[in-house]
Structures are given as C-alpha cells and as structure tokens.
FIKOLZA-1660 file (N, C-alpha, C; in steps of 0.1 Angstrom, whole numbers, plus 5000, padded with zeros to 4 digits):
% residues 234
   i   px   py   pz ch aa at
   1 9788 1255 8508  A  M  N
   1 9774 1246 8517  A  M CA
   1 9760 1248 8508  A  M  C
   2 9757 1262 8504  A  I  N
   2 9743 1266 8498  A  I CA
   2 9745 1260 8484  A  I  C
   3 9756 1258 8477  A  R  N
   3 9752 1250 8464  A  R CA
   3 9749 1237 8467  A  R  C
   4 9757 1231 8474  A  S  N
   4 9760 1214 8476  A  S CA
   4 9744 1212 8481  A  S  C
   5 9737 1217 8490  A  S  N
   5 9723 1218 8494  A  S CA
   5 9714 1217 8482  A  S  C
   6 9718 1226 8475  A  A  N
   6 9705 1225 8464  A  A CA
   6 9710 1218 8452  A  A  C
   7 9719 1215 8451  A  F  N
   7 9726 1204 8442  A  F CA
   7 9719 1194 8450  A  F  C
   8 9718 1189 8460  A  R  N
   8 9710 1178 8465  A  R CA
   8 9698 1175 8466  A  R  C
   9 9692 1188 8470  A  R  N
   9 9675 1192 8464  A  R CA
   9 9675 1188 8448  A  R  C
  10 9680 1194 8444  A  S  N
  10 9676 1193 8428  A  S CA
  10 9679 1176 8423  A  S  C
  11 9683 1169 8429  A  L  N
  11 9688 1155 8427  A  L CA
  11 9675 1149 8436  A  L  C
  12 9671 1151 8443  A  T  N
  12 9661 1150 8450  A  T CA
  12 9650 1148 8443  A  T  C
  13 9645 1161 8436  A  L  N
  13 9632 1163 8433  A  L CA
  13 9636 1155 8420  A  L  C
  14 9643 1151 8407  A  A  N
  14 9648 1144 8397  A  A CA
  14 9645 1130 8401  A  A  C
  15 9650 1125 8411  A  A  N
  15 9647 1112 8415  A  A CA
  15 9631 1108 8422  A  A  C
  16 9627 1119 8429  A  L  N
  16 9616 1118 8430  A  L CA
  16 9603 1117 8419  A  L  C
  17 9606 1127 8410  A  S  N
  17 9595 1127 8403  A  S CA
  17 9594 1117 8393  A  S  C
  18 9608 1108 8392  A  G  N
  18 9608 1097 8385  A  G CA
  18 9600 1087 8392  A  G  C
  19 9605 1085 8404  A  A  N
  19 9598 1073 8413  A  A CA
  19 9581 1075 8416  A  A  C
  20 9580 1091 8415  A  L  N
  20 9563 1092 8417  A  L CA
  20 9556 1089 8404  A  L  C
  21 9563 1090 8393  A  M  N
  21 9557 1089 8380  A  M CA
  21 9553 1073 8376  A  M  C
  22 9563 1065 8381  A  L  N
  22 9564 1053 8381  A  L CA
  22 9553 1047 8387  A  L  C
  23 9553 1052 8401  A  S  N
  23 9538 1044 8410  A  S CA
  23 9525 1054 8403  A  S  C
  24 9528 1063 8396  A  A  N
  24 9514 1068 8392  A  A CA
  24 9509 1058 8379  A  A  C
  25 9517 1052 8373  A  C  N
  25 9515 1045 8361  A  C CA
  25 9509 1032 8367  A  C  C
  26 9518 1029 8376  A  A  N
  26 9510 1012 8382  A  A CA
  26 9500 1011 8391  A  A  C
  27 9495 1027 8393  A  A  N
  27 9484 1024 8402  A  A CA
  27 9470 1031 8388  A  A  C
  28 9474 1036 8378  A  T  N
  28 9464 1039 8370  A  T CA
  28 9451 1028 8373  A  T  C
  29 9450 1016 8371  A  G  N
  29 9440 1010 8374  A  G CA
  29 9429 1011 8381  A  G  C
  30 9434 1012 8393  A  S  N
  30 9427 1011 8406  A  S CA
  30 9423 1028 8406  A  S  C
  31 9430 1037 8403  A  S  N
  31 9426 1052 8402  A  S CA
  31 9419 1056 8395  A  S  C
  32 9412 1048 8386  A  T  N
  32 9402 1057 8375  A  T CA
  32 9389 1047 8375  A  T  C
  33 9389 1041 8387  A  S  N
  33 9373 1034 8392  A  S CA
  33 9364 1046 8392  A  S  C
  34 9351 1041 8389  A  A  N
  34 9338 1050 8390  A  A CA
  34 9342 1055 8404  A  A  C
  35 9343 1047 8414  A  G  N
  35 9340 1051 8430  A  G CA
  35 9352 1062 8436  A  G  C
  36 9364 1057 8428  A  A  N
  36 9374 1068 8430  A  A CA
  36 9370 1085 8423  A  A  C
  37 9364 1084 8411  A  A  N
  37 9363 1093 8404  A  A CA
  37 9351 1105 8412  A  A  C
  38 9343 1095 8419  A  R  N
  38 9335 1103 8424  A  R CA
  38 9336 1111 8435  A  R  C
  39 9348 1105 8443  A  T  N
  39 9354 1109 8451  A  T CA
  39 9362 1117 8451  A  T  C
  40 9372 1120 8444  A  D  N
  40 9380 1132 8438  A  D CA
  40 9369 1144 8435  A  D  C
  41 9358 1142 8424  A  A  N
  41 9349 1149 8424  A  A CA
  41 9346 1160 8433  A  A  C
  42 9339 1151 8444  A  S  N
  42 9337 1157 8457  A  S CA
  42 9346 1164 8464  A  S  C
  43 9357 1162 8462  A  V  N
  43 9366 1165 8470  A  V CA
  43 9373 1181 8464  A  V  C
  44 9372 1177 8448  A  A  N
  44 9375 1191 8443  A  A CA
  44 9364 1201 8440  A  A  C
  45 9355 1196 8444  A  A  N
  45 9343 1205 8443  A  A CA
  45 9342 1214 8454  A  A  C
  46 9347 1208 8469  A  E  N
  46 9346 1213 8482  A  E CA
  46 9358 1225 8485  A  E  C
  47 9370 1216 8475  A  L  N
  47 9385 1226 8478  A  L CA
  47 9381 1240 8468  A  L  C
  48 9368 1242 8459  A  Q  N
  48 9370 1253 8449  A  Q CA
  48 9362 1265 8463  A  Q  C
  49 9357 1260 8476  A  A  N
  49 9352 1267 8486  A  A CA
  49 9362 1271 8497  A  A  C
  50 9373 1271 8496  A  Q  N
  50 9385 1271 8504  A  Q CA
  50 9387 1288 8510  A  Q  C
  51 9383 1295 8497  A  D  N
  51 9384 1311 8497  A  D CA
  51 9373 1315 8503  A  D  C
  52 9365 1306 8511  A  S  N
  52 9350 1313 8514  A  S CA
  52 9359 1325 8527  A  S  C
  53 9352 1337 8533  A  P  N
  53 9358 1344 8544  A  P CA
  53 9361 1329 8556  A  P  C
  54 9372 1333 8565  A  R  N
  54 9376 1328 8577  A  R CA
  54 9369 1331 8586  A  R  C
  55 9356 1342 8587  A  V  N
  55 9349 1343 8599  A  V CA
  55 9336 1335 8595  A  V  C
  56 9336 1326 8585  A  A  N
  56 9329 1311 8584  A  A CA
  56 9332 1301 8592  A  A  C
  57 9340 1301 8595  A  A  N
  57 9347 1288 8603  A  A CA
  57 9338 1287 8619  A  A  C
  58 9334 1279 8623  A  T  N
  58 9327 1277 8640  A  T CA
  58 9337 1275 8648  A  T  C
  59 9350 1272 8643  A  R  N
  59 9360 1269 8654  A  R CA
  59 9370 1279 8652  A  R  C
  60 9382 1282 8663  A  T  N
  60 9392 1287 8665  A  T CA
  60 9402 1281 8655  A  T  C
  61 9414 1290 8650  A  G  N
  61 9426 1283 8646  A  G CA
  61 9424 1285 8627  A  G  C
  62 9438 1283 8623  A  E  N
  62 9438 1281 8609  A  E CA
  62 9448 1267 8605  A  E  C
  63 9444 1261 8596  A  V  N
  63 9455 1252 8594  A  V CA
  63 9458 1251 8580  A  V  C
  64 9467 1252 8577  A  Y  N
  64 9475 1249 8564  A  Y CA
  64 9483 1238 8559  A  Y  C
  65 9481 1233 8546  A  L  N
  65 9486 1218 8545  A  L CA
  65 9492 1220 8532  A  L  C
  66 9501 1214 8527  A  M  N
  66 9510 1220 8516  A  M CA
  66 9513 1203 8511  A  M  C
  67 9511 1206 8498  A  R  N
  67 9513 1193 8486  A  R CA
  67 9527 1194 8483  A  R  C
  68 9534 1181 8476  A  G  N
  68 9544 1180 8474  A  G CA
  68 9546 1181 8457  A  G  C
  69 9555 1174 8453  A  L  N
  69 9558 1177 8440  A  L CA
  69 9549 1174 8427  A  L  C
  70 9545 1186 8421  A  M  N
  70 9534 1189 8408  A  M CA
  70 9523 1188 8414  A  M  C
  71 9520 1188 8425  A  D  N
  71 9508 1187 8431  A  D CA
  71 9495 1175 8429  A  D  C
  72 9497 1167 8426  A  I  N
  72 9490 1154 8420  A  I CA
  72 9496 1145 8429  A  I  C
  73 9500 1143 8436  A  F  N
  73 9508 1130 8444  A  F CA
  73 9505 1131 8456  A  F  C
  74 9501 1144 8462  A  S  N
  74 9495 1143 8477  A  S CA
  74 9480 1143 8480  A  S  C
  75 9473 1140 8471  A  R  N
  75 9455 1142 8472  A  R CA
  75 9452 1137 8487  A  R  C
  76 9460 1130 8496  A  G  N
  76 9457 1129 8512  A  G CA
  76 9455 1145 8518  A  G  C
  77 9465 1154 8508  A  M  N
  77 9465 1168 8519  A  M CA
  77 9450 1173 8517  A  M  C
  78 9444 1175 8504  A  D  N
  78 9433 1175 8497  A  D CA
  78 9421 1175 8508  A  D  C
  79 9423 1159 8508  A  V  N
  79 9411 1151 8517  A  V CA
  79 9408 1160 8532  A  V  C
  80 9424 1158 8538  A  M  N
  80 9421 1163 8549  A  M CA
  80 9415 1174 8553  A  M  C
  81 9420 1186 8542  A  A  N
  81 9419 1199 8543  A  A CA
  81 9400 1199 8540  A  A  C
  82 9392 1194 8534  A  V  N
  82 9379 1190 8532  A  V CA
  82 9373 1188 8545  A  V  C
  83 9381 1174 8551  A  K  N
  83 9374 1170 8566  A  K CA
  83 9377 1181 8578  A  K  C
  84 9388 1188 8579  A  I  N
  84 9388 1200 8585  A  I CA
  84 9381 1209 8584  A  I  C
  85 9378 1214 8572  A  N  N
  85 9363 1223 8570  A  N CA
  85 9355 1220 8573  A  N  C
  86 9350 1206 8573  A  R  N
  86 9337 1202 8575  A  R CA
  86 9337 1203 8591  A  R  C
  87 9347 1197 8599  A  A  N
  87 9347 1202 8609  A  A CA
  87 9341 1215 8618  A  A  C
  88 9347 1224 8614  A  G  N
  88 9345 1239 8614  A  G CA
  88 9356 1249 8615  A  G  C
  89 9366 1239 8615  A  V  N
  89 9382 1245 8613  A  V CA
  89 9383 1252 8597  A  V  C
  90 9391 1264 8601  A  Y  N
  90 9396 1269 8582  A  Y CA
  90 9406 1261 8582  A  Y  C
  91 9407 1254 8568  A  A  N
  91 9420 1249 8563  A  A CA
  91 9421 1252 8548  A  A  C
  92 9432 1252 8545  A  V  N
  92 9434 1253 8532  A  V CA
  92 9448 1246 8526  A  V  C
  93 9444 1238 8514  A  S  N
  93 9456 1228 8510  A  S CA
  93 9460 1236 8495  A  S  C
  94 9475 1236 8497  A  T  N
  94 9481 1240 8488  A  T CA
  94 9498 1239 8482  A  T  C
  95 9500 1243 8472  A  S  N
  95 9512 1238 8469  A  S CA
  95 9524 1242 8478  A  S  C
  96 9532 1231 8478  A  Y  N
  96 9547 1236 8486  A  Y CA
  96 9552 1246 8484  A  Y  C
  97 9552 1252 8474  A  T  N
  97 9558 1264 8465  A  T CA
  97 9554 1276 8472  A  T  C
  98 9543 1278 8477  A  Q  N
  98 9539 1290 8482  A  Q CA
  98 9541 1292 8498  A  Q  C
  99 9549 1285 8506  A  W  N
  99 9547 1284 8520  A  W CA
  99 9553 1301 8522  A  W  C
 100 9562 1306 8515  A  Q  N
 100 9567 1318 8526  A  Q CA
 100 9555 1330 8517  A  Q  C
 101 9549 1328 8509  A  E  N
 101 9536 1335 8504  A  E CA
 101 9527 1338 8518  A  E  C
 102 9520 1324 8520  A  L  N
 102 9514 1320 8533  A  L CA
 102 9518 1328 8545  A  L  C
 103 9529 1324 8549  A  A  N
 103 9535 1330 8559  A  A CA
 103 9537 1347 8560  A  A  C
 104 9539 1353 8548  A  D  N
 104 9538 1367 8550  A  D CA
 104 9525 1371 8554  A  D  C
 105 9518 1363 8548  A  N  N
 105 9503 1366 8547  A  N CA
 105 9499 1367 8567  A  N  C
 106 9505 1354 8569  A  I  N
 106 9497 1352 8582  A  I CA
 106 9508 1365 8592  A  I  C
 107 9518 1366 8591  A  I  N
 107 9528 1379 8599  A  I CA
 107 9520 1390 8596  A  I  C
 108 9517 1395 8584  A  A  N
 108 9510 1403 8583  A  A CA
 108 9497 1404 8591  A  A  C
 109 9488 1398 8590  A  R  N
 109 9476 1395 8598  A  R CA
 109 9477 1393 8612  A  R  C
 110 9489 1387 8618  A  D  N
 110 9493 1388 8630  A  D CA
 110 9495 1401 8635  A  D  C
 111 9502 1410 8632  A  R  N
 111 9506 1422 8635  A  R CA
 111 9496 1431 8635  A  R  C
 112 9485 1427 8625  A  A  N
 112 9472 1437 8627  A  A CA
 112 9461 1429 8636  A  A  C
 113 9467 1420 8640  A  K  N
 113 9455 1415 8654  A  K CA
 113 9444 1405 8648  A  K  C
 114 9447 1398 8635  A  Q  N
 114 9434 1393 8626  A  Q CA
 114 9438 1380 8626  A  Q  C
 115 9448 1374 8633  A  G  N
 115 9451 1360 8632  A  G CA
 115 9440 1351 8638  A  G  C
 116 9441 1343 8635  A  S  N
 116 9429 1328 8648  A  S CA
 116 9439 1318 8650  A  S  C
 117 9438 1317 8662  A  Y  N
 117 9452 1305 8666  A  Y CA
 117 9439 1295 8676  A  Y  C
 118 9445 1283 8673  A  P  N
 118 9459 1282 8672  A  P CA
 118 9465 1278 8656  A  P  C
 119 9476 1282 8653  A  L  N
 119 9482 1280 8642  A  L CA
 119 9489 1264 8640  A  L  C
 120 9482 1260 8628  A  I  N
 120 9484 1247 8624  A  I CA
 120 9493 1243 8612  A  I  C
 121 9503 1235 8605  A  I  N
 121 9509 1234 8592  A  I CA
 121 9513 1219 8595  A  I  C
 122 9507 1214 8579  A  M  N
 122 9512 1199 8577  A  M CA
 122 9519 1203 8565  A  M  C
 123 9523 1191 8557  A  G  N
 123 9533 1191 8546  A  G CA
 123 9534 1175 8543  A  G  C
 124 9536 1172 8530  A  H  N
 124 9536 1159 8524  A  H CA
 124 9548 1163 8516  A  H  C
 125 9559 1155 8517  A  S  N
 125 9570 1149 8509  A  S CA
 125 9578 1165 8507  A  S  C
 126 9580 1170 8496  A  L  N
 126 9587 1183 8496  A  L CA
 126 9578 1195 8500  A  L  C
 127 9562 1191 8506  A  G  N
 127 9558 1199 8515  A  G CA
 127 9562 1197 8528  A  G  C
 128 9565 1187 8529  A  A  N
 128 9568 1184 8546  A  A CA
 128 9580 1191 8546  A  A  C
 129 9590 1195 8538  A  N  N
 129 9602 1200 8539  A  N CA
 129 9601 1212 8544  A  N  C
 130 9592 1216 8537  A  D  N
 130 9588 1234 8536  A  D CA
 130 9578 1237 8551  A  D  C
 131 9568 1226 8554  A  A  N
 131 9566 1227 8563  A  A CA
 131 9572 1233 8579  A  A  C
 132 9585 1227 8582  A  S  N
 132 9595 1232 8589  A  S CA
 132 9602 1243 8585  A  S  C
 133 9604 1247 8575  A  K  N
 133 9609 1261 8571  A  K CA
 133 9596 1270 8572  A  K  C
 134 9582 1270 8571  A  M  N
 134 9572 1275 8573  A  M CA
 134 9573 1281 8588  A  M  C
 135 9572 1268 8597  A  A  N
 135 9571 1270 8610  A  A CA
 135 9582 1278 8616  A  A  C
 136 9596 1274 8612  A  T  N
 136 9607 1284 8618  A  T CA
 136 9606 1299 8613  A  T  C
 137 9601 1299 8601  A  Y  N
 137 9601 1313 8595  A  Y CA
 137 9591 1322 8604  A  Y  C
 138 9577 1313 8608  A  L  N
 138 9571 1322 8615  A  L CA
 138 9578 1324 8629  A  L  C
 139 9580 1315 8633  A  G  N
 139 9584 1316 8647  A  G CA
 139 9595 1329 8651  A  G  C
 140 9607 1330 8639  A  N  N
 140 9615 1337 8640  A  N CA
 140 9610 1352 8639  A  N  C
 141 9593 1351 8637  A  N  N
 141 9590 1365 8631  A  N CA
 141 9577 1367 8641  A  N  C
 142 9579 1362 8655  A  G  N
 142 9571 1363 8664  A  G CA
 142 9557 1354 8664  A  G  C
 143 9553 1350 8656  A  V  N
 143 9541 1343 8653  A  V CA
 143 9543 1325 8661  A  V  C
 144 9535 1322 8671  A  K  N
 144 9536 1307 8676  A  K CA
 144 9528 1301 8665  A  K  C
 145 9533 1289 8663  A  V  N
 145 9529 1277 8655  A  V CA
 145 9526 1267 8666  A  V  C
 146 9514 1261 8667  A  S  N
 146 9512 1254 8678  A  S CA
 146 9514 1238 8673  A  S  C
 147 9511 1239 8661  A  Y  N
 147 9513 1222 8659  A  Y CA
 147 9518 1219 8642  A  Y  C
 148 9531 1211 8641  A  V  N
 148 9536 1212 8625  A  V CA
 148 9531 1195 8624  A  V  C
 149 9524 1190 8613  A  V  N
 149 9527 1176 8610  A  V CA
 149 9535 1174 8596  A  V  C
 150 9543 1161 8600  A  M  N
 150 9550 1162 8582  A  M CA
 150 9551 1146 8578  A  M  C
 151 9547 1145 8569  A  F  N
 151 9545 1131 8562  A  F CA
 151 9555 1129 8551  A  F  C
 152 9567 1121 8556  A  D  N
 152 9576 1114 8550  A  D CA
 152 9585 1127 8543  A  D  C
 153 9594 1138 8551  A  P  N
 153 9601 1147 8539  A  P CA
 153 9613 1139 8532  A  P  C
 154 9619 1147 8523  A  T  N
 154 9628 1138 8516  A  T CA
 154 9638 1146 8523  A  T  C
 155 9643 1152 8533  A  E  N
 155 9656 1162 8535  A  E CA
 155 9657 1161 8551  A  E  C
 156 9667 1166 8558  A  P  N
 156 9662 1169 8573  A  P CA
 156 9660 1177 8574  A  P  C
 157 9649 1183 8583  A  G  N
 157 9640 1195 8591  A  G CA
 157 9648 1201 8605  A  G  C
 158 9646 1213 8607  A  Y  N
 158 9648 1219 8617  A  Y CA
 158 9638 1228 8623  A  Y  C
 159 9633 1226 8634  A  V  N
 159 9623 1236 8642  A  V CA
 159 9628 1244 8653  A  V  C
 160 9622 1256 8653  A  G  N
 160 9631 1269 8660  A  G CA
 160 9618 1275 8670  A  G  C
 161 9625 1283 8677  A  K  N
 161 9618 1289 8688  A  K CA
 161 9600 1294 8686  A  K  C
 162 9591 1291 8696  A  N  N
 162 9578 1296 8694  A  N CA
 162 9570 1284 8683  A  N  C
 163 9575 1275 8684  A  V  N
 163 9570 1261 8675  A  V CA
 163 9568 1253 8689  A  V  C
 164 9555 1247 8690  A  G  N
 164 9549 1240 8699  A  G CA
 164 9550 1223 8699  A  G  C
 165 9541 1218 8693  A  K  N
 165 9546 1202 8690  A  K CA
 165 9548 1199 8676  A  K  C
 166 9556 1191 8674  A  V  N
 166 9563 1185 8658  A  V CA
 166 9559 1170 8658  A  V  C
 167 9554 1163 8649  A  V  N
 167 9554 1149 8647  A  V CA
 167 9557 1146 8634  A  V  C
 168 9568 1140 8629  A  N  N
 168 9573 1138 8617  A  N CA
 168 9570 1120 8612  A  N  C
 169 9557 1121 8606  A  Y  N
 169 9557 1107 8600  A  Y CA
 169 9565 1101 8588  A  Y  C
 170 9578 1092 8593  A  Y  N
 170 9583 1094 8579  A  Y CA
 170 9587 1079 8575  A  Y  C
 171 9591 1074 8566  A  I  N
 171 9599 1063 8559  A  I CA
 171 9614 1063 8562  A  I  C
 172 9621 1057 8569  A  P  N
 172 9634 1061 8564  A  P CA
 172 9643 1060 8554  A  P  C
 173 9651 1070 8547  A  N  N
 173 9658 1074 8538  A  N CA
 173 9665 1080 8535  A  N  C
 174 9675 1078 8541  A  G  N
 174 9691 1088 8541  A  G CA
 174 9685 1093 8556  A  G  C
 175 9687 1109 8555  A  D  N
 175 9685 1115 8569  A  D CA
 175 9671 1121 8565  A  D  C
 176 9660 1119 8570  A  N  N
 176 9648 1127 8568  A  N CA
 176 9642 1129 8578  A  N  C
 177 9649 1131 8590  A  R  N
 177 9643 1135 8606  A  R CA
 177 9641 1147 8607  A  R  C
 178 9638 1151 8618  A  V  N
 178 9635 1164 8625  A  V CA
 178 9643 1168 8634  A  V  C
 179 9647 1178 8636  A  Y  N
 179 9657 1183 8648  A  Y CA
 179 9654 1195 8653  A  Y  C
 180 9657 1195 8665  A  K  N
 180 9657 1211 8677  A  K CA
 180 9663 1218 8669  A  K  C
 181 9660 1234 8666  A  G  N
 181 9668 1240 8661  A  G CA
 181 9669 1251 8674  A  G  C
 182 9674 1262 8668  A  S  N
 182 9679 1272 8683  A  S CA
 182 9664 1276 8689  A  S  C
 183 9667 1275 8703  A  G  N
 183 9652 1277 8710  A  G CA
 183 9643 1271 8712  A  G  C
 184 9641 1259 8703  A  F  N
 184 9631 1252 8704  A  F CA
 184 9629 1245 8714  A  F  C
 185 9617 1246 8722  A  A  N
 185 9616 1238 8734  A  A CA
 185 9606 1231 8735  A  A  C
 186 9598 1228 8726  A  G  N
 186 9587 1221 8728  A  G CA
 186 9585 1205 8725  A  G  C
 187 9573 1203 8719  A  S  N
 187 9577 1186 8720  A  S CA
 187 9576 1181 8706  A  S  C
 188 9589 1170 8705  A  L  N
 188 9592 1167 8686  A  L CA
 188 9596 1153 8689  A  L  C
 189 9586 1145 8679  A  Q  N
 189 9585 1132 8676  A  Q CA
 189 9588 1124 8662  A  Q  C
 190 9598 1115 8662  A  N  N
 190 9600 1112 8649  A  N CA
 190 9594 1097 8646  A  N  C
 191 9584 1097 8641  A  V  N
 191 9576 1082 8641  A  V CA
 191 9577 1074 8624  A  V  C
 192 9586 1067 8630  A  S  N
 192 9590 1057 8618  A  S CA
 192 9579 1051 8611  A  S  C
 193 9581 1050 8598  A  M  N
 193 9568 1041 8592  A  M CA
 193 9575 1030 8584  A  M  C
 194 9588 1030 8586  A  G  N
 194 9596 1019 8582  A  G CA
 194 9591 1003 8584  A  G  C
 195 9587 0995 8570  A  G  N
 195 9587 0981 8573  A  G CA
 195 9571 0980 8572  A  G  C
 196 9562 0991 8568  A  R  N
 196 9550 0988 8566  A  R CA
 196 9547 0991 8555  A  R  C
 197 9544 0979 8551  A  E  N
 197 9542 0971 8534  A  E CA
 197 9529 0983 8532  A  E  C
 198 9517 0984 8539  A  D  N
 198 9507 0996 8535  A  D CA
 198 9510 1010 8535  A  D  C
 199 9522 1012 8538  A  I  N
 199 9524 1027 8538  A  I CA
 199 9537 1026 8527  A  I  C
 200 9535 1038 8518  A  T  N
 200 9547 1043 8511  A  T CA
 200 9551 1056 8510  A  T  C
 201 9558 1065 8503  A  H  N
 201 9558 1075 8502  A  H CA
 201 9548 1083 8495  A  H  C
 202 9539 1074 8483  A  T  N
 202 9528 1083 8480  A  T CA
 202 9513 1078 8485  A  T  C
 203 9517 1070 8494  A  T  N
 203 9505 1067 8502  A  T CA
 203 9503 1072 8518  A  T  C
 204 9512 1077 8524  A  I  N
 204 9516 1077 8540  A  I CA
 204 9504 1091 8540  A  I  C
 205 9501 1099 8533  A  E  N
 205 9493 1111 8539  A  E CA
 205 9478 1107 8535  A  E  C
 206 9478 1095 8528  A  K  N
 206 9465 1091 8527  A  K CA
 206 9459 1077 8535  A  K  C
 207 9472 1074 8542  A  N  N
 207 9465 1065 8556  A  N CA
 207 9458 1072 8569  A  N  C
 208 9442 1063 8565  A  G  N
 208 9433 1066 8573  A  G CA
 208 9436 1070 8589  A  G  C
 209 9443 1060 8592  A  V  N
 209 9446 1057 8610  A  V CA
 209 9452 1069 8611  A  V  C
 210 9462 1075 8601  A  L  N
 210 9475 1087 8605  A  L CA
 210 9461 1102 8601  A  L  C
 211 9457 1101 8593  A  Q  N
 211 9446 1113 8590  A  Q CA
 211 9435 1114 8602  A  Q  C
 212 9433 1106 8606  A  S  N
 212 9424 1102 8620  A  S CA
 212 9428 1109 8632  A  S  C
 213 9444 1104 8634  A  R  N
 213 9451 1109 8645  A  R CA
 213 9451 1123 8645  A  R  C
 214 9458 1127 8636  A  V  N
 214 9462 1141 8630  A  V CA
 214 9447 1150 8632  A  V  C
 215 9438 1147 8627  A  I  N
 215 9427 1155 8628  A  I CA
 215 9423 1155 8639  A  I  C
 216 9424 1142 8648  A  G  N
 216 9420 1147 8662  A  G CA
 216 9426 1152 8670  A  G  C
 217 9440 1158 8666  A  E  N
 217 9446 1164 8676  A  E CA
 217 9443 1181 8670  A  E  C
 218 9443 1182 8660  A  V  N
 218 9433 1195 8653  A  V CA
 218 9421 1200 8662  A  V  C
 219 9414 1187 8664  A  M  N
 219 9402 1194 8670  A  M CA
 219 9400 1194 8688  A  M  C
 220 9413 1184 8691  A  S  N
 220 9419 1187 8703  A  S CA
 220 9424 1204 8708  A  S  C
 221 9431 1210 8700  A  L  N
 221 9436 1223 8702  A  L CA
 221 9429 1233 8696  A  L  C
 222 9417 1234 8689  A  T  N
 222 9409 1241 8685  A  T CA
 222 9397 1239 8692  A  T  C
 223 9389 1252 8696  A  K  N
 223 9380 1252 8704  A  K CA
 223 9366 1260 8698  A  K  C
 224 9354 1258 8703  A  A  N
 224 9343 1264 8696  A  A CA
 224 9340 1279 8694  A  A  C
 225 9339 1286 8685  A  K  N
 225 9337 1300 8686  A  K CA
 225 9328 1305 8695  A  K  C
 226 9326 1315 8702  A  P  N
 226 9315 1319 8708  A  P CA
 226 9306 1322 8696  A  P  C
 227 9290 1322 8701  A  K  N
 227 9283 1324 8691  A  K CA
 227 9278 1339 8692  A  K  C
 228 9278 1348 8685  A  V  N
 228 9272 1360 8683  A  V CA
 228 9257 1359 8683  A  V  C
 229 9252 1368 8692  A  K  N
 229 9238 1369 8697  A  K CA
 229 9232 1378 8686  A  K  C
 230 9221 1378 8678  A  P  N
 230 9213 1388 8671  A  P CA
 230 9212 1397 8677  A  P  C
 231 9215 1408 8670  A  R  N
 231 9209 1422 8680  A  R CA
 231 9192 1424 8677  A  R  C
 232 9188 1429 8690  A  K  N
 232 9172 1428 8694  A  K CA
 232 9170 1440 8681  A  K  C
 233 9159 1441 8672  A  A  N
 233 9153 1451 8669  A  A CA
 233 9150 1461 8673  A  A  C
 234 9150 1476 8673  A  G  N
 234 9143 1487 8681  A  G CA
 234 9150 1487 8689  A  G  C
% end
C-alpha cells in the first residue's frame, strides 16, 4: 500500500509539473506587465520581513501558508501572508516540503509555553495535501489547530483529533476531498469550485473572493493583544 501510494504521488507530481509549466507558458504575456512586476516586487519585499520576531504581531495566533510544486505556482499564498501580516497576525509563507520541520518547531514551543494561538494552516496544491497532514500530526502531539484551509489538493486528505474547522476549496479531479480521521469532531466542509471558468488549479488560491473569505475568518478567530503599558521612570 505504501509503495502504491508513493507511486501515485510520483505520477501526480509529474503530471502536475507538466500541466503547470504549460499554464505558466500560456500566461507569460500577462504576467510580465509592468503592473504585475511592481506587485510581485512589493510582495517579495514584504516576504523578506517574515522572520521578524513573533512578538511584533499585534494580534494573537500564528498562520502557516504552504506553497505547491516548485514554489512558483502558488503566489496567492505569498499575497495572503503579506495581507495577514499587515492585519497584525504573524503569518509565514513557505514550501510544502517544510511542513514537518514547521510542525516540530510548533510542538517544541507549545511544550515550552511559547506558542501563540489560534493556530491556522493553509496550503495550495501539494501544500494543501500536506496542510491536512501537518494539522493531524500536530493534533497527535497534543497541539490544537483551529483552522485549516486547503486550496485544490491533488489527493484525498484526512484530519484527526484536536483539529477545529477545515475548509477544502477543490476542483473535482479523482478524489481530492478531505475526510474525518480518527477522533475528529470539528467542522469539515468540502466546497466544490467545479464548473467555474474563472477558477483553475493555478488560480484558485489567487481568487480575491476566496482570499477575503479566508482572511476574514482569520481575523474573527484572532484577537488584539493587550497593550503593554510602559513602565514609569523612577
């Protein structure tokens, strides 16, 4: 079973890589406009500041956004990370390949009472696949995950105990829905985007309506940190 699953994942990677490369080539003309270049530069500059201390955030919580294949087809995750940081919530956009490293860091800080909650995980494509894995892994290690958002995963996912709300925005393609795993007692929604001409695998996480909906939920789950009064001299 493990070999079969790994083989299917390899086939998915190969097929997805080819499809995305073709999509990128077809979109070259529009993506190289001056306006798009300025936007990309602005996002890139703000992403450089993601490693600033978490204490700089003005609201509670931590948000982890995972990109898909080759880190270049999930620019919407970067944009959302910037928007969430601007709103005062600590957020970082990273590769799906780093999910367990991120999770182990969260677990260590949770045990040291250094985490900030709610914990939120998002992913696109292969990042969506690993968003559910990361959430379940954290749950199995006693860390509560409040909100998981998946943008068109390429395989079925499962969420386990200690995971609160899960929303999967997907384009039907074989079985890429999310299912309740052992101990799951939260809210789970599979929201089909099938039949939408304006939404494809490479644009779903860039959709403004979905981004606003997701960020709105982040803001409703987090809250302003209490202001620290400066100490009086003497």
